[in-house]
N, C-alpha and C positions, 0 to 999 in steps of 0.2 A: 645488377644495378645497385649501387651502394648509396648510403645516406638518404634513405627514404624516411618519411615521417608518418608512422602508422599509429593511430589511436584506437584502442580496443575497448569495447563494452562487453561484459560477460555476466550473464544472469543464470544463477544456479537454481534450477527447480527440482521438484521431487523426482521426476523421470528423466528429463533432458537438461543439459547445460547448453544455453543458447549463446552464440558468439557473433558479434558484428565488428568488422574492421573498417576504419575510415582513413583513407589516404588523404592527409591534410594538404598535399600539393595538387593532386589530380582531382580531388573531390569524390573519388570512387568509393562506393559502399559495397561491402561483400558480407554475406551472412552464411553461417553453418550451424550444425547442431552436433552434440556428442553425448553419449549416455552419461548421466550423473553417477557419482560414486559415493553413496550415502555413508559407507564405512569410513572413508577419508575424502571429504569433498575436494581437498587440494589436488588429488590425482586427476579428477574430472576437469578441474580448473586449468591445470597445466596442459592436459591432453587437448582441451578446447583451443588453447593459445597455439599449440604446435600445429593443430589441424588448420586453423585459419591462416597462419603464416604460410603453410604449404599451399593453400588455395591462392593467396595473393603473390606468392613467390618472393617473400621477404624473410629477413632474419631477426633473431631476438634483439640485435643491436639497433634495429630500425624502429622499435617501439618507443613512442614518446610519452605515453601515459596509458594506464589501465584503470577503468572504472568498473566496480563490481557490485552487483546486487545479491544479497545473501539472506537466507532464511534461518541462519543459526540461532539468532536470538528469538525469532518468532516461534520456531518449532519447540525450543526449550520451554517456552511459556505455554504454548498450546497443549503440549503433552503433560504439563503440570509437573515436570521433573525438576523440582527445585531442591537442591541438596541442602545439607546442614547450613542454616542461615541464622545469624543472630541479629538482635535489634536493641539498640540503646536509645532511651528517650528520657525526658525530664521526670524527676521524682513525682509520683502521684498520677502519672499518665500511662501506666503500664498496660492498661486495657483499651488503649486507643484503637487497636486493630479489631477488637471484639465489637466495640460500639459502632464503628464504621459509619455507614449512612443508613437512614431508615427506609429509603426508597426501594421498592421492589422492582426488579427489571421488567421491561416490556414483555408481554407474552404470558405473564402469570396473572390469572384473574384476580386473586387477592393473596395476602401474605400467608394464609393458612397452607397454601400449596407450595410455598417457596421455602427452601432450606438454604440458609446462608452457606456460601462455598467455604471450604476449609481455609483457615488463615494461612498466609504465606510463611509466617513464623509462629510455631506453637508457643503457648503462654510461658512454658518453662524455659524458653530461650530468650526471654526479654529481661534486660537489666536496666535499672534507672540510676540517674546521677543527679545529685542536688545542685541547686543554682537556678535562678529564674530571671528572665527578661520580660518587659511588658511589650505591647504591640508596637511601641515606637522604637524599641531596641534599647531602652534605658534599663540598667541593671537594678533588680529589686533585691535579689539575694546573690551572693558571690558563688562562683563555680566551685564545686566540692571536689578538689583534687584527689582526696583519699578514696571517695566512692568511685571515681573514674579509674584509679589504679586497681581497685578491687574488681571492678567489672571486667577490665582488660585481662587480668590474671585468670578470672573465672572462665572466660571464653578460651583462653590459651590452654588451661588445664582440661577443658571439655573437648579440645580438638576442633573447635568451631572457628574456621579461619575466613569466613565471608560475613561481613558485618555491615549493617545499615545504621546510620546515625541520624536521628531527627529530634532536635531539641526545640522546645516551644519558642515561637517567634524568632527563629534563626534567620528568617527571610529579612528581618529588619536589622539584625546585627549578628554576624557570624563568629564573634569572638569566642564564645563558649564552645562551639563546635570545633573550631580550629585547635583550641587547647585540648579537647578530648581526642582529636586525631593525633596530636603530638604524643599524648599518653599511650594511645594504642600502638603507635610506631615504636615507642620505647619498650613497652612491656610485652607486646605481641607482634614482633617484626614480620612474621609470616602472613599476617592478616591482610585480606583484600578489603578495603574500607571505602564506602560511599557516604558522603555527608550531604545533607539536604540543601545546605546553602550553596553548594556547587551544582547540584543536579537540578534544583527548581526553587528559585527565590520567589516563592509565591505563597500567599496565605492559604488556609484550609489544611489543618494538621494531618487529617487522615489521608487525603490525596497526596500530600507532600511525602508522608511516610511511605505510602505504597509505591510511589514513583521512585523514591530513593532505594527501597528494598528490591524492586524489580531491577534497577540499575546494578545493584550489588550482585543479585542472583545471576545475571547473564554475563557479568564482567569476566569471570575466569574462562568461560567457553569462548566468548568473542575474542578475548586477548590471545588465547591459544591458537584459535583459527586464523586470525589476522596475522599473527607473528609467523605461523607456519607458512602461510601463502607468501608473505613478504620475503621470507628466506628462500623459498622455492623459486620465486621470481628473480631474485638476485642471482642465484646459481644459474638460472636459465639464460638470463640476458647478459650476465657478466658485469652489469653496472646498476647502480641504484636508479630506478625510474619512478616517477610519481605514480603512486598506487592509491586510488580513491575508493571509498566505500559509500554506497548510497545510504542516505538518511531518510527517516520517515517524513521529514518536512519538505521533501522535494529538492534537497540540495545534496552535495557530496562533501566528504571530509577526508583528509589524508589519513592513511592507516595509523600513523603515529598518534594522531589526535583521537581517533575512534576508540582506542584502547582506554582513554580517560573518560569517555562519555558513551559507553556501549548502548545505553537505553535508547539513544537516538536512532539505532538501526532496527528497532522492532518491526517496522513495516517496510523494510528495505526493498523487497521484491515488488509488491503491488504498487509502491510509489513510482518506481521506474516505468512501469507499464502505463500508468495514468499520464505521466509526463510525455512519453513517446507518442501516445494517442493524441494528446493535447496539441503537440507541434504539428503532427500530420494533418489534423482537422483544421488548425488555424491557417496553414498554408493553402489548404483546399477551399478556404473561405466559409467555414462553419464556426461561428462564434460560440454557439451554445451546444455542447454535446454531453451525452452520458456515455461513460466507458464501460465495457463489459469484457472482462478478461477471463476466459474460460479455460480451466486446466483439467487435470485428471480427477482431482478430488473436490475442487471448489471453484466458485466463480467470484471474482472481486469486481465490485462496481463502484464508480465514483462520478462526480459531476465536474465539468470544466466550463468556466465562463471566460470568454475572450482570451483563450489560450492558457489560462491559469487554473490548475485544479484548486478546489476549495479546501481550506485547512480547518482543523478542529483541535481543541485541547481537551475534549471530553471523550477521547478514545479509550478503548480497552483492548487488551490482547488476551484471549482466553478469558479467565475469570478475574484478570488483574487490571484495575484502572491505571492508566498512565497519562498524567496531565502534561505531556510535552506536545509541542506543535506537530501534528502529523496530517498528511493528506487524508481527507475524509473518505475512507474506503469502508464499504460494508461487504463482508464476506458471507456467502451462503454455501451450504454443503450440496451444491448441484454441479458436479463436474462429470466428465465422460464416464468415470468409474462408479458413479453413485448407484446404489443397489435399489431395485424395485422389490417391495415386500408387501405382505398382507398384514394389516393390523388385527388385533384380537377381535375387532368388530366386523372383520371381513372386508375392509375397504383397502384400496390400493394406495400405497405410500411410496415415495421415492426419496432416498437419502435420509439423513445426512451420512449414513454409513457408506464407506466406499471400498471397492475392491482394489483400489490403488493401482500401482504398476505391476505388482506381484502379489497374488496370482493374476489380478486384472480381470476384465470382463470375460464372459464365457468364450467369446470369439477369439480371444488371445490363445486359447488352447493350452494354458499354463496351469490348469487345475482350478480355475474359478468355478464356484458352485451356484452362484445366484445371478439372475439376469440384471443387466445394467442399462444405462442410457445409451451407451455405445452399441450394445446388442440390439436395442430397438432401432437405432439408425441404420445399422447394416442390414437387418432383415427387411426393412421397408425400402431398401435400395437407395437411401439418402446419402450414404457414404459408400465408397468403392469397397470391394472385398479384400482390401489391402491398405497398409499405412505407409507413409513416407515414400510415395511414388513407387510402391511395389516392394520395398525392403522388408516389410513385415506382412506376410499373408494372414488373412483372417478366416476363421472357421465359421462360416455362415450357418451351417447345419446345427452346430452345437448351440449357437445363439437362438436359432429357431426352436429347438427342442425345449430350452429353458423357458422361453416366453410362452410356448404352447401349454406347458404344464401350469404356469401361472394363470393363463387365460381359462384353463379348465377349472381351476379353483374358484375363479371369479364368475364363471358361467357366462363368458362372452367369447366372441370369435377372436382369432389370432390378431387381425389387423386392428380391431378395437382396443385390444390389450396393449399392443405396441404403441399405437398413437396416443393411448391414455397415459402411458409412462412419460412420453415426450411432453404431453399437455401439462401434466403435474409439474414437471421440471421447468417448463416455460413460466408457469405461474409462480413458482418459487423464485425464479430470477426476477420476474416482474415485481414481486413484493420487495426484493432487495433494492431494485431501482427506485421504487416509490419512497423507500426510506431515505435515500440521499436527495430526492427531488421534491416530491409532493410534501413530505414532512418538513422540508426547509422552506416551504412557501413558494416553490417554483412550479410553473405550468409546463408539464412534460410535452404538451402538444407542440411547443416551440422548439423542441430539442431533436437533434439527430443522434442516433446511437452508433458509437464506434466500437466494432467488435473485433477482438483479436485473441491470441492464445489458440492452442490447438482446437478446442471445442467451442470457442466463443461465438462463432458465426452460424452454428448449426440451427439455432432456434430464432435467428434474427427476425425473420418475417412474422413469426407468431408473436414476438414481443411488440412489433409495430401494431399488430391487430389488437392485442390486449391493452396496451397503454395509449394507443392512438398517437404514436410518435410521428415526427415529420418524415422519418426515413432512416436508412442505415448507410454508414460509410465503412467499407471493409478495405483496410490498407493492404498493399502487397506484402508478402511474407508475414502474415499475421502472427505466426508463432514467434517471430523475432522482435516484436514491437518493444518488449521490456528491455531487451539487450540494446536496441537502438536508442531507447529512452535514456540509457546511461550515458550516451555520447552527447546528449542535449542539456546536461545538468550543470548548473553553476555550483560553486562552493558556497555553502550557506551556513551561518551560525545564528542561533536565536538567543537573545538575552531578555530576562524579565525581572521586574522589581515591583512588589506590591506597594502601592501608595494610595491609601483610601482617603478620599476627601470629597465633600460636596462641592459642586461646581461653584457655588457662591463663596465658598471659603477656601478655594484653591490658592496656594501660595505659588504664584507663577515662577518665581526665582528657584524655589525648591524643586518644582517639577522639571524645570530646565536643567538643574544640576543633576538630577537622576538620569534624564535622557542623555546628557553629555557623558556621564560615567558609563552608561550602557554602550554608547557609541564608541567610546575609547576602548572598551573591552573587545568590541567587534572589530575595530581597526587593528588592534594588536594581533588578533587571531588571523586576520587577512594578511598582515605583514609576514606572520610566521608561515603562511601557506604560499608566500612568494609573490603576492600581488602588489604592484606599485600603487602609490598614493592616488594617481589619476584614474586607476581602474576601480577603486573602491566605490560601492553603492550601499546606501543605508535606507531601509524602509522602517517607518515607525507605525505601530498600531497601539490602540488603547482599549482596554476592556472597560465598558461603561454600562451602567444600569440606572433604573429609577430607584430612589431611596426606598428601602424596604424589600426590594426584590432579592431573591436568593442567588440568582445567576446573572452573568453579564453577557453583553453582546460585544464582539470584537469589531472595532471600526478602524479604517485606515486614517492615519493622522498626517497632516501636511508637514513639510520641512519648515525651517525657519524658527524664529524666536517665539516662545510661549507668552502670549499676551491675551487681552480680552477678546480680540477678534479671532485668535487661534482657538480659544476655548469655545467660542460661539460656533465656529466651523465644525468642531468635533461634535458638539451637541446636535447640530443640524444633520450631520451624517447619521448620528445615532437614531434620531427620530425616524428617519427614512428606513434604516435597516430594521428597526423594531417593528414598523408597520409591515414590511415585507415578510418578516418571520411570523408575527403574531396577529396581524390583521388590524392593529390599532396602535396609536401612540398618544403622548400627552403634550405635543407641541403647543406652545402658547398657554399652557395651564400653569399659573404661578404656584399652585398648591402641590404640584408634582416636581420635586427637584431631581436634577440629574447628578449622579455620583460617579467619580472616576475611581477605578479599583486597581488595575495593573497597567504598568507602562512597559512597552515592549520595543526592542530594536532588533532588526535582522541585518546582519552584515553580509553583502553578496560580492563574490569575486567572479566576474563573468568569464565564460570560455567561448571559443569559436564553435558555433553549431554547424553540423553538416548541412549542406543544401540538399533538399529532397529532389532527386533527379526527375526530369520530365520524361514521359513516355512518347515514343514516336507515334505519329497519327496513323489511323487506319490505312490511309493511302500508302504510307511508307512501309507498313507491316505486311500488307497483302496486295499483290498485283490484282488478283481477282476479287470480286465483291463479296463472295460467300465465305463464311466461317466454317472450317472443317469440324464436323461433330460426329460422335458415335451416339448410340442410344442404349438405354437399359430401362426395364420396367421399375417405376418408383411409385410408392403409395403416399400421397399427401393427405388424402381424406378417405376414411374407411367406407363412407357411403359410395364413393366413386370407384375405389379399388386401385389397381395398378395401371399406370399410364406410361406409354413409351415416351421417355423424356430425353431430350438432347443433353449430352455430356460435353462440356466445353473445357479445354485445357487453358488455364489462365494465361500462360505464356504466349498463346496465339493472339491475345487481344491487343488492340491498338487504341490510342486515345480517340474518343468519339464513337467507338463501337456501341451499339444499343441492341438489346434483345429483351424478350418478355418471358415470364415464367409460364409453364413449368420448365425449369432448366437446372442443371447441377454444374457448378463451376468447381473444377478440381485444380489443386496445385500441390507442390511437394509436401508441405507441412499441414495443410488443412483443406476443408471442403465447404462450399457455400451452397446450400439448397435454396433455389429461388422458387417460391410457391406460385401457383396460378394466381393471376390478378396483380402481380408485381412486375415492374419493368426495371431494367438495369442500364445505367449509362456509365461508360468508363471515362473518368476525367483525365486531365492532362498529367496528373501525378500517379497514374495507374491505380487509383482507388476505384472500387466498384461502388457506385452510388445507387442504392436500391430504394424505390418509392412505390407506393400503391399507384396503379394505373389511373385510378379516378382522381389522384391527388395532383394532377398536372396544373 
């Protein structure tokens, strides 16, 4: 059959590359997995595409678009592997990175115990250039061309070819930065350069410098990776097809454009998972959800309200702050491979160190030496003695021996030690979920938890107990939710301009002019991506604060002309958001003025989302009323010990099926232990909806 239209989502993780294909004509969704190839990720990428085309019986010429989630930028920053990087700033500000911010990160009691992380650029690789603008963008001292030439030649002679440029107040006027870039192009043509007025037109010099330097640092790797894959795709399909890369803000961007703004991909992988889970939960009728994406080394959590993941610009990746809009994801080192160990005080700890995929947990039999979370699950019977439907057998005895040794050191019995490992892991995940919810002023008791990823659902019932959540939603094929998320993503570009003014002194025409300019830039980008005028969508947001506050709250702003009523509506939204976040506001207090800080416009090019297919009802699935099950002994509580527990194959379930714990639901890529005291209902879209029995 020729001329099919197949759209592919492909998410490269540390262990597996997940692939989802969507047939745009029939609406069929097909998923598969293939091992990742860390040495050259493009090999795993192409292997995944070949495998899924084989499954759906299509050819390379049938592909209409490929969307990709990648961790190239994230891993480079998390591993701290930033090569020779140079920094050029305004004369007199060479120690901006040293001064940084005075605030000590959460988790340190006070500043005596905290050591500032290493700077991203050592002091001897910083050069300065004369010339000065004020905060309105007016020139105080002219740009010093001679110093600029000297700086460019110095970097060239030192062999430093990745350079970040951040001149004072360039967000208000980019003229000096553009001139400096011209000098660098002329004197040091091999240099890869990022300038702050293109990366982030926002005030706060330290954050703008760091964001620009991170952009420069990941640019060579991201460019090489994206170019390599684009060429391999072209050879494979024989024609240029749209190739999109996932961005941290919940949108995608074409590969040609990503090369110019690589920092936007630093949270590419986790963002796709949050979006996939958001759509699945919205269709199933759950407006408030927390997402929990469990992998081998870490778990990513985020919050979704009315189908939209929440965004932040206060994000960090590793030790580096990045002030670009990103989905508000918190990552905790609690994945299947997280290692259980004893602290010097003799207490049990779990993570953040991980056995990874190689050597992996003890039960992988690949030379692992320390017990992990997966070992605890398999010895307690909560996961089967094999992975991927039997493709990978597990060595239960090796896992048992490792945990027995640890239990001996602790002076407790085996079951107490194994359940203790899982209990600590569950509390680590619960603390991450609190950071994205309770810390943001949200009541977790109103939220359902959507769990996905290979290990995401293993501790779901314990998380409901610890946080008193409303329940859990487990989508079908939970391991492929991130790849599915890539098929649900619109093209998105964010533009920002700092414009600080008190509400009473706002120049409406000037604000309107800035918003119009940002909208024009967004429109131009959407035109370039091939969207017609009638498809364009624009969302405005404004960062607002009370005069004297150090940080802002971002609020949604309406369309239309900026006038007195418009300004009043923004203030109204701000008071409500401020109360939600901090428990108070100054509505109606004439002594507390509202101040506008940053104006933002997001341009959106919408795509067709796949329909989530409905599951046949119980009656259609099974002629007889009973569900075929086997049993195995499982330990949920060390006081009770092992209980013969029904094992249910997920593919046998129909819409409307219900059963109570204890039970274990197994499928190809993951396992869902249902603890005693919980009941499961299978909804129309094949999700398992798990709630406490008393919570009816």
